[in-house]
N, C-alpha and C positions, 0 to 999 in steps of 0.2 A: 181951302186951297193951299195956303201957306203951311198949315199944319201937315197936310199930306206931303208937301215938298220936304219939310223938316224930317218927317218920319222916313221918307224915302232916302234921304241923305244919311240918316242914322243906320238904316239897313245896309246901305252901300259901305259905310265905314266898318260895320260889324263883319260884313262878308269879307272885306279886305283883311281884317284882323284874323279871321278864320282861315283864309288862304295862307297867311303867313304861318299860322300854327300848323297847317298841313305840311308846309315845307319843313318846319322844325321836326315834325313827326317823322318825316322821311329821313332826316339826318339822324334821329335817334334810332331808327331801324338799321341804318348803316352801322352805327356804333354797336348796336346789339349783335349784328353779324360778326363784327370785328372781335367783340368780346367772346363770342362763342368760339371763334378760332383760337383766341388767346387761352381760353380754358383748356382746349385740347393740347396746346403747345406748352403750357406751364409744367415745369418739372420740379421746381423747388418750392418749399413752403413760402418763401418770400414772394416768388412769382404768383403763387396762388393767392396770397394775402392781397397783393396789389390788384389782381383781377377781381377778387371778391369785393374790394373797396370800390372799384370802378363800377361793378355790377350794381352795388347798392346805390351809388349816385345815379346811375342810369335809370334804375327802377323808380327812384324818387322823382326824377325829371319827367319820366313817362307819366307818372300819376298826376303831377302838377299840370302837365300839358292836357291830359284827359279832362281834368276838372275845368280848365280854362275853356276847352272846346265845348264841353257840356253847357257851361255858363253862357258862352256866346251863342250857341245854337238855341238856347232857351230865349235869350234876348231877341234874336232874329225872329223866332216864331211869334213872340209876343208883339213885336213891332209890326210884323206882317199882318197879324190878326187885327191890330189897331188900325192899320192902313185900310184893310178890307172893310172894316166897320165904317170908317169915314167915307169910303167910296160908295157904300151902300146908302148913305144918307142923301 
């Protein structure tokens, strides 16, 4: 019983973390849209270099976020499997 409660709490925490990552993902989407507009508006080499630098940073952040989401989703699935196994006993 206590083990089930502990696992449930861990699942709850992981899901809260995942929800936060989804909010961050939306923020990155907004930045991506803004960068898309900036690319269209850039006229000088300096402006293009700045946009390119920001694009590289954004892509790195998106990749890191994707990795965190994948890890959390895996942890949640494993914990839910463990919880189901305990409930079946």
